[in-house]
ROFISE-786467 format. One record per residue (C-alpha): residue number from 1; residue in three letters; x, y, z. Coordinates in pm, whole numbers, plus 50000, padded with zeros to 5 digits. Last residue first. Example, Ala and Ser with C-alpha at 12.3 -4.5 7.8 and 13.67 -1.06 7.14 Angstrom:
BEGIN
    i   aa     c1     c2     c3
    2  SER  51367  49894  50714
    1  ALA  51230  49550  50780
//
This chain:
BEGIN
    i   aa     c1     c2     c3
  386  HIS  39453  69398  35756
  385  ASP  39120  69478  35902
  384  HIS  38880  69157  35802
  383  GLY  38497  69251  35732
  382  ASP  38571  69225  35344
  381  ARG  38839  69513  35372
  380  GLU  38802  69773  35620
  379  ALA  39020  70074  35560
  378  VAL  39255  70144  35889
  377  VAL  39361  70538  35917
  376  HIS  39655  70593  36098
  375  VAL  39650  70950  36223
  374  ASP  40027  71053  36372
  373  VAL  40014  71329  36620
  372  ASP  40239  71643  36567
  371  GLY  39928  71853  36397
  370  ALA  39645  71704  36414
  369  LEU  39405  71953  36367
  368  ARG  39376  71890  36000
  367  LEU  39416  71502  35989
  366  LEU  39168  71523  36283
  365  ASN  38911  71704  36005
  364  GLN  38991  71497  35703
  363  VAL  38927  71194  35935
  362  VAL  38583  71312  36069
  361  SER  38474  71388  35720
  360  GLY  38279  71697  35659
  359  ARG  37971  71773  35705
  358  VAL  37803  71871  35351
  357  MET  38070  71774  35129
  356  GLU  38177  71438  35349
  355  HIS  37768  71338  35371
  354  LEU  37776  71368  34976
  353  ARG  38103  71186  34979
  352  GLY  37929  70866  35154
  351  HIS  37961  70761  35462
  350  ARG  38178  70463  35571
  349  SER  38497  70657  35731
  348  HIS  38738  70457  35740
  347  GLY  38862  70348  36072
  346  LEU  39052  70532  36377
  345  ILE  39396  70474  36519
  344  ILE  39537  70788  36682
  343  SER  39939  70791  36754
  342  GLY  40131  71011  36979
  341  VAL  39896  71049  37270
  340  ASN  40001  71258  37625
  339  LYS  39645  71186  37760
  338  GLU  39591  71615  37770
  337  HIS  39663  71667  37424
  336  ALA  39509  71336  37285
  335  VAL  39173  71377  37501
  334  GLN  39121  71736  37322
  333  MET  39262  71594  36997
  332  LEU  38984  71362  36996
  331  ALA  38709  71616  37081
  330  ARG  38811  71807  36826
  329  ALA  38749  71553  36557
  328  VAL  38451  71455  36699
  327  ASP  38244  71808  36713
  326  GLY  37924  71772  36912
  325  ALA  38094  71606  37205
  324  GLN  38026  71370  37520
  323  VAL  38361  71176  37582
  322  ARG  38322  70815  37696
  321  ILE  38710  70694  37816
  320  PRO  38802  70316  37826
  319  GLU  39198  70242  37952
  318  ALA  39335  69960  37723
  317  GLY  39437  69602  37909
  316  LEU  39345  69390  37629
  315  ASP  39054  69272  37868
  314  GLU  38935  69637  37895
  313  ALA  38933  69675  37493
  312  PHE  38713  69371  37539
  311  ARG  38478  69517  37764
  310  LEU  38463  69896  37578
  309  ASN  38346  69693  37227
  308  ASP  38096  69506  37431
  307  GLU  37941  69812  37560
  306  LEU  37957  69985  37238
  305  ALA  37751  69660  37092
  304  ARG  37491  69667  37345
  303  LYS  37460  70067  37324
  302  GLN  37362  69919  36896
  301  GLU  37120  69679  37016
  300  PRO  36970  69915  37206
  299  SER  36921  70150  36961
  298  ALA  37114  70484  36905
  297  SER  36860  70815  36919
  296  ALA  37091  70936  37245
  295  TRP  37398  70882  37003
  294  ARG  37272  71166  36791
  293  PRO  37395  71422  37040
  292  THR  37754  71286  36951
  291  ALA  37907  71081  37222
  290  ILE  38290  71000  37156
  289  PHE  38423  70664  37238
  288  VAL  38794  70635  37305
  287  ALA  39037  70367  37375
  286  LEU  39328  70422  37514
  285  LEU  39650  70191  37506
  284  GLU  39953  70237  37725
  283  THR  40320  70245  37610
  282  ARG  40595  69981  37588
  281  TYR  40607  70140  37155
  280  ARG  40562  69769  37053
  279  ASN  40331  69710  37305
  278  ALA  40083  70039  37227
  277  MET  40120  69932  36826
  276  ARG  39979  69574  36878
  275  TRP  39708  69678  37155
  274  GLY  39606  69948  36853
  273  ARG  39587  69655  36613
  272  ARG  39371  69439  36843
  271  ILE  39184  69791  36952
  270  LEU  39148  69858  36556
  269  ASN  39022  69499  36517
  268  GLN  38773  69502  36792
  267  SER  38638  69853  36651
  266  GLN  38561  69670  36299
  265  PRO  38252  69544  36490
  264  GLU  38056  69884  36467
  263  ALA  37946  70040  36806
  262  ASP  38242  70296  36811
  261  ILE  38604  70300  36846
  260  CYS  38832  70535  36823
  259  VAL  39186  70387  36945
  258  MET  39495  70608  37124
  257  VAL  39803  70482  37187
  256  ARG  40023  70682  37412
  255  GLU  40335  70846  37391
  254  GLY  40639  70684  37578
  253  ALA  40781  70735  37951
  252  SER  41099  70800  37892
  251  TRP  41408  70533  37904
  250  SER  41725  70623  38072
  249  ALA  41807  70248  38205
  248  ASP  41875  70412  38532
  247  ILE  41912  70091  38743
  246  GLU  41698  70112  39074
  245  HIS  41705  69732  39141
  244  GLN  41361  69699  39144
  243  HIS  41314  69926  38844
  242  MET  41580  69737  38644
  241  TYR  41404  69390  38707
  240  ASP  41098  69534  38566
  239  GLU  41276  69655  38294
  238  LEU  41428  69320  38223
  237  ASP  41093  69108  38266
  236  GLN  40925  69364  38063
  235  GLU  41140  69340  37751
  234  CYS  41172  68928  37789
  233  VAL  40802  68918  37788
  232  GLN  40774  69157  37458
  231  ALA  41061  68895  37335
  230  MET  40847  68636  37418
  229  LYS  40544  68772  37215
  228  ARG  40749  68849  36938
  227  LEU  40897  68490  36913
  226  ALA  40540  68353  36939
  225  MET  40410  68553  36641
  224  ASP  40718  68447  36388
  223  ARG  40613  68058  36478
  222  LEU  40275  68112  36446
  221  ALA  40386  68316  36077
  220  ILE  40632  68028  35986
  219  LEU  40338  67738  36107
  218  ASN  40142  67879  35799
  217  GLY  40365  67916  35582
  216  GLU  40435  67540  35624
  215  ARG  40076  67449  35588
  214  PHE  39971  67318  35934
  213  PHE  39584  67492  35949
  212  SER  39502  67356  35628
  211  ASP  39674  67082  35397
  210  LEU  39920  66969  35666
  209  ALA  39591  66957  35930
  208  ARG  39378  66738  35611
  207  GLU  39689  66483  35638
  206  ALA  39677  66453  35977
  205  ARG  39267  66388  36054
  204  GLU  39306  66072  35824
  203  PRO  39658  65954  35962
  202  PRO  39549  65977  36377
  201  TYR  39687  66316  36535
  200  ILE  40025  66455  36641
  199  ASN  40243  66165  36636
  198  GLY  40075  66054  36338
  197  HIS  40508  66054  36138
  196  LYS  40347  66331  35945
  195  MET  40285  66545  36195
  194  ARG  40577  66501  36347
  193  GLN  40727  66554  35972
  192  ARG  40514  66888  35977
  191  LEU  40654  66996  36344
  190  ALA  41038  66961  36187
  189  HIS  40963  67123  35923
  188  PRO  40790  67428  36095
  187  SER  41091  67472  36323
  186  MET  40992  67384  36678
  185  ASP  40941  67622  37031
  184  ILE  40793  67564  37334
  183  LEU  40821  67885  37446
  182  GLU  40901  67961  37825
  181  VAL  40663  68220  38067
  180  GLU  40692  68262  38392
  179  ASP  40561  68453  38666
  178  ALA  40225  68523  38468
  177  ASP  40038  68813  38432
  176  ASP  40128  68908  38076
  175  ILE  40006  68586  38005
  174  VAL  39659  68637  38178
  173  ARG  39692  68997  38070
  172  ASP  39702  68861  37694
  171  PRO  39324  68762  37703
  170  VAL  39255  68360  37627
  169  ARG  39082  68312  37338
  168  GLU  38849  67954  37225
  167  ARG  38688  68049  36914
  166  VAL  38936  68056  36634
  165  HIS  38819  68143  36269
  164  VAL  39077  67959  36068
  163  GLY  39237  68140  35742
  162  THR  39524  68060  35824
  161  ILE  39704  68416  35763
  160  ASN  39349  68625  35779
  159  GLU  39217  68427  36108
  158  VAL  39587  68440  36285
  157  ILE  39615  68821  36254
  156  ASP  39234  68897  36364
  155  ALA  39325  68662  36661
  154  LEU  39628  68799  36791
  153  SER  39535  69033  37042
  152  GLU  39294  68738  37214
  151  LEU  39604  68490  37230
  150  HIS  39447  68159  37125
  149  GLN  39702  68112  36790
  148  ILE  40007  68139  37071
  147  ASN  39916  67800  37200
  146  VAL  39852  67758  37585
  145  THR  39974  67584  37863
  144  SER  39959  67599  38264
  143  ILE  40169  67520  38539
  142  VAL  40024  67651  38826
  141  THR  40132  67729  39223
  140  ILE  39854  67688  39459
  139  GLY  39815  67996  39705
  138  ALA  39412  67968  39673
  137  ALA  39438  68282  39460
  136  LEU  39640  68098  39242
  135  LEU  39385  67804  39197
  134  ASP  39055  68076  39137
  133  GLY  39255  68224  38855
  132  VAL  39299  67890  38732
  131  ASP  38962  67844  38723
  130  GLN  38919  68123  38511
  129  TRP  39223  67994  38248
  128  ARG  38975  67753  38247
  127  LYS  38691  67998  38112
  126  ASP  38326  68001  38157
  125  HIS  38347  67970  38537
  124  LYS  38198  67734  38809
  123  SER  38033  67491  38539
  122  GLY  37691  67439  38427
  121  PRO  37760  67458  38070
  120  ALA  38081  67298  37917
  119  ASN  38412  67494  37985
  118  THR  38609  67700  37730
  117  HIS  38972  67582  37716
  116  ALA  39228  67873  37666
  115  LEU  39396  67773  37901
  114  GLU  39470  67405  37772
  113  ASP  39635  67250  38061
  112  VAL  39601  67275  38438
  111  LEU  39918  67161  38629
  110  ALA  39878  67129  38975
  109  VAL  40152  67233  39235
  108  SER  40152  67298  39637
  107  PRO  39852  67058  39664
  106  HIS  39551  67207  39810
  105  ARG  39333  66883  39797
  104  GLU  39034  67171  39869
  103  ILE  39162  67386  39598
  102  VAL  39173  67108  39339
  101  ALA  38817  66965  39423
  100  ASP  38698  67292  39419
   99  THR  38830  67311  39100
   98  ASP  38682  67026  38955
   97  MET  38883  67016  38584
   96  GLU  38589  66921  38347
   95  GLU  38428  66599  38232
   94  VAL  38147  66616  37989
   93  VAL  37862  66364  38015
   92  VAL  37597  66393  37673
   91  GLY  37222  66466  37721
   90  LYS  37219  66753  37647
   89  TYR  37543  66865  37899
   88  ASP  37533  66642  38210
   87  ILE  37875  66753  38391
   86  LYS  38128  66532  38516
   85  LYS  38387  66720  38748
   84  ARG  38726  66522  38739
   83  PRO  38890  66338  38972
   82  VAL  39226  66537  39069
   81  GLN  39538  66277  38928
   80  GLU  39830  66210  39057
   79  LEU  40118  66158  38858
   78  SER  40288  65814  38711
   77  ARG  39949  65756  38466
   76  ALA  40028  66116  38322
   75  LEU  40346  65994  38159
   74  GLU  40219  65710  37991
   73  ILE  39953  65915  37845
   72  THR  40160  66210  37733
   71  LYS  40372  65871  37534
   70  PRO  40038  65717  37437
   69  ARG  39903  66035  37235
   68  GLY  39512  66021  37276
   67  HIS  39473  66388  37290
   66  SER  39606  66381  37631
   65  GLU  39442  66720  37752
   64  ILE  39518  66765  38103
   63  PHE  39332  66873  38418
   62  GLY  39440  66933  38762
   61  ILE  39738  66689  38761
   60  VAL  39900  66673  39095
   59  ALA  40251  66793  39267
   58  ASP  40361  66828  39652
   57  THR  40708  66877  39591
   56  GLY  40970  66637  39728
   55  ARG  41247  66624  39470
   54  GLN  41087  66344  39239
   53  LYS  40735  66553  39270
   52  ARG  40920  66837  39097
   51  ARG  41085  66652  38889
   50  LEU  40723  66480  38768
   49  LEU  40537  66838  38723
   48  GLU  40823  66963  38505
   47  GLU  40822  66648  38290
   46  LEU  40486  66694  38254
   45  ALA  40490  67037  38134
   44  THR  40685  66948  37878
   43  TYR  40440  66665  37759
   42  THR  40187  66934  37768
   41  LYS  40336  67192  37580
   40  GLY  40493  66915  37308
   39  VAL  40511  67078  37001
   38  GLY  40197  66937  36848
   37  PRO  39941  67193  36838
   36  ALA  40110  67584  36797
   35  ILE  40404  67791  36847
   34  GLY  40351  67716  37197
   33  LEU  40377  67902  37530
   32  TYR  40443  67683  37863
   31  VAL  40325  67906  38102
   30  ARG  40420  67924  38508
   29  HIS  40169  68098  38743
   28  ARG  40331  68183  39113
   27  GLY  40065  68109  39389
   26  ARG  39944  68387  39596
   25  ALA  40028  68420  39972
   24  GLY  39662  68375  40193
   23  ALA  39904  68381  40520
   22  GLY  39918  67974  40507
   21  ALA  40272  68007  40565
   20  GLU  40338  67618  40478
   19  ARG  40174  67662  40118
   18  ARG  40370  67978  40086
   17  VAL  40714  67780  40178
   16  ARG  40630  67496  40009
   15  ASP  40649  67718  39628
   14  LEU  40911  67940  39775
   13  MET  41148  67588  39847
   12  GLU  41026  67525  39431
   11  GLU  41189  67842  39368
   10  ALA  41511  67801  39541
    9  SER  41559  67498  39412
    8  PRO  41498  67143  39603
    7  ARG  41848  66981  39717
    6  GLY  41961  66707  39425
    5  ASP  42363  66794  39514
    4  ILE  42453  66923  39238
    3  GLY  42150  67220  39328
    2  ALA  41800  67255  39164
    1  MET  41743  67499  38921
//
């Protein structure tokens, strides 16, 4: 915070020193995490950017999404904006952040709105959070925004609760690796009132939103997710602080969580469930695929699907493990014992009763071998994991 004499805060001084040092120091990343659209993330970020500018910090707007909101547009006019890059896509000119121009301008701080945004084809990166990575690597401190429904690990829960498939997502590690995360909160009732008063969307769009995504139950659930995420951030910050200052918390390393995956789409929901469990336990996540001899005859499509699932697991911070074995249950238990696994998550077998009688069920065999390892069997319902 700034001192009472109006001098720059320690954080702002650090930003200046990093820029002046020119030694390739990475920029700091502050993320404003919103419980839902319309809570004021962009406006808060603009206020922070203006405050820094008024204290002498070289601050610019890399990109903002004003959504036509008058107060946001008015506040943005008081700050320098780096010209956007125009991209011709299917006869339509689309404006995106000019990442190279921001780096060339090289401010101390840049505001980059909506981390989960998908860039137009022809852009340097597919996603805006990747552009932010370039700015940070160039030594530029970034203030950014994102809503809780865009976190990859929560995509299945958000869809099940709201009925809305969120296409634009950001890997959780982008938030987890941020230097600062600040929650932009608002009660569901207050947010719905803002919507009714036309402060978020035009009247006709607001009415539809209030009956769909912005139902009070949905907002309560989203707020709960955001508060839980912030609790995880605070726990990690405390743990880091205690380690840095050699404070003994008497916390033992937690047993790992293991997810058994294959080439099926359900694997990604299992990975999300495993990620959430691992975060609750403050432990690591393993994603394990057992390649039986039959896998050698898998189709190219199946092999691509498996690679997609393994990459997805890596994006959520899981350690991918491949094992060749004939007995799936025994191979899983061997990995569990070698890697200190306390919980195993796997999907319900799709094989029929006859197959189980002849060859046995992986689930049943695993339960028989599990011993003191917890086994969580997740049923697939209507294509979704509940």
